Each structure stands twice: as C-alpha cells, then as structure tokens.
N, C-alpha and C positions, 0 to 999 in steps of 0.2 A: 504494499500499500504506499502511496506517495505521501509526502509531508502534508499537501493540501487535503488529501483524503483522511489522514489522521486528525486534522483540525475539523474537517467537515463532519466525520463520522467517528467521534472518539470512543464510542462503545460498539463500533461496527455498523453495518448496514442493517436496514430494517429486515426483520425475518420474513420469509415467505412461507407462511404456515397455513394449512388447510384445517387441521384438527389438533386439539390439545388434549393431553391427559387431564384428569381431574386435578392433579398436583400442579401441572404446567399452567392450567387455567387459574388456579388459585394464586400461583405466583404472579401472573400477569395482572390479575385484579388487584393484588397487593401492591404491585408497582404503580398502577393507576392511583390507588388510595394514597400512597406515599408521595406522589409527585408534588402536591402544593407544599408540604412541609420541607422537602428537599429544596425546592425552588426558593422558598422563603429563607432558608438557611444560606443558600448560595448567594442570594442578593443582599444579605445583611451587610450594612455599612458602605454600600456603594453610593457614590455621589452622582449628580447629574452628568458630569463629564465622563465618568466611568460607565454609566448607563447608555451614553451616546457613543460608546466605543464599539467598533465592529469586533465580533469574536475571532474573525480572520479577515485578511485582505479580501475585499469583495463580498463579505458576508454581511449579514444583518447586524445591527447594533444589539447590545444586551436588551435595551428597551423593546426593540422590535421582536426579539425572540420571546420575551415574556408575553407580549400581546398576541404574538402568533400562536403560542401554546393555548391562550384562552380561546381565540378564534377557531383554531383547529379542533380543540376538545369540545367546544360547543356543537360544532358540526358532527363530531363523531357520536356524541350522546344522542342527538337527534336521529342519526343514521341508524344507530343501534335500536332505538325505540320503533323506528319504522320497519326494520327487518323483523321484528317480533310481532308487529301489529298489522302488517300488510303482507300480501303475497308477492314476493320478489320485487320490492319497490325500486324504482330508479331514483337514486339520490342526485342532489344538485351539486355539482362541483363548483368550485370557486377558485380564483386566481390568487393564491396565497402571496405572491410577489407584489401584485397590485394592491392587495389589502394592507401589505406592510408599509406601503408608501402613504396611506391615508393619515389625515391629521390625528385621529384618535390613537393611532399606533405610533406615530413619530413624536407626539408631543405630550400624550397623557402619562401621568405617573404610573409606573408599573405596579404599584400596590393595588391600584383599581383592578388590574387584571388578575393579580394574585388573590385578592378577595373573591373575585368572580370564580376563580378556579377552586378555591376552598369550598365555596357552596356547591358548585357544579360537581366536583368530585365526590362530595358527600352523597348527592342524589345518585350520580352515576354508579358508584360503588354499590349502594344499596340496591339499586335496580339489577345490576349484574349478579350480585350474590343471591338474589331472590329467583333468578331464572332457573328452570329445570335443565339438566344436561342436554337434552335433546334440542332445546331452543338455541343453543350455541352452534347448531348446524344450519340454522336459517341463513339465508343469503339476501344480498341486495345487489343491484346493478350499478356498477360504477362505469358511466358512459365514456369517460376519457380513457380509462384504463381497458375498457372493453373486457371487463371481468365480472365475476359474480362472488365476491368475497363471502366467506362464512363470518359469522359473528365470532367464532373462535379466532380466525385469522386476524380480524380487526382488533379484538382485544389484545392479542399478542403484539400487534403493531403499535397500538397506542400505549401499552405498558412500556415498550421500547421507546416511543416518541418522547415521553417525559424525561426518561433517563438520558436520552440522547441530547436534548436541548440543555438540560441541566449541566450535563458534562461539558458541552461547549463553553458555557459560562464559567465553570470550575477551571477548565483548561486555560482560558484567558486570564483568570485571576492568578493562576500559578505562574503563567508565563511573564505576567507584568508585575509580579510580586505584591499583588493587592491582598493585604491581610484581611481576615474575617473580623467582624466587630468583636472586641474583647480579647483578641489574640495579639501578642507582641511578636516583633520580628526577631 
C-alpha cells in the first residue's frame, strides 16, 4: 500500500461482506455504538485551525470528516430501516464530495454533528440489536453501485466507516504532534 493509501485508509479498505456470523455482526454493531465516543475523544482539545486542517494532502479537513460522518450515518440509518420495511427498496445516493463543500459542513462547529451522531447512533444501535437474524439478509438497491447489499454487509461497512474516519483524524494528530486534552508532551 502506498503512503497516500495508508493516510486515506488507515484501518484498511472497507470490507466487501455479504453475510456476518452472529459474533461478527455483534462486533460490527458494537463498532457503530462506539463511534461517537471514539470520535469525541479524538476531537478533544482541537481548535478551529486544527479542525480546518486536511487529514492528508487533497483530503477533507477534520471538520469536514466529522460532518461527513453525520451525513453518511443519517443516510445509512434510513437505508437500513427501508431495507427492513420495504421490499428491495432503491435508496437515494448523494454526492458526498459536494455535500462536504456546503456551508453547514465547512463552517459549523463539529460538536453539532457529534451531538447528532450520539443521538442517531443510540437509535440506530437499538434498532439493529432488536432485529431478528434473518432480517440482516434483507437487501436494498444501490443504483450507483449497481448492487443489492445485504443489511449484514452494510452494517459491516458502517462499523468500519466510523473507525476509518476516526483513524484518519488520529493519524493527523500523531503526525502533527497534537496532544489530546489533559495529556502532556
């Protein structure tokens, strides 16, 4: 893997998974549950200049990454509910790069999206943990990908997604020597 790939994908690329075991599913849901707290810890003590620093050359700023997580996970939650309540629903894709350039992403305090993620993930995890195992086999249509992901595959991907973006910010902190709040150098 190249240095750019290491910066872009610090926990590796997203898994392409169709089915999860009961244990794998529980771990993926636990990752979704842990995402807001991990992100809060990772953001602790960052100032506006640091929040507006790209995590890599040509990449999004820390602020954009945080707001992207909220945007993406809101969409995922809706997709997951559609997959269980409708027969093979076609989801609505969105242009994440264009969303990342909007004023609410470029200018808003990331704590707003962090609070949103905390509430969203509380609901999402309760929803996922209440599903029957066979419901994780349900699918939705992703028109851009021309695929029909299972709920299992999507849960695995979003468990990875939160770890992935948090690791991007953690990596930036390490590379630039930004200490966490309350830690000395």
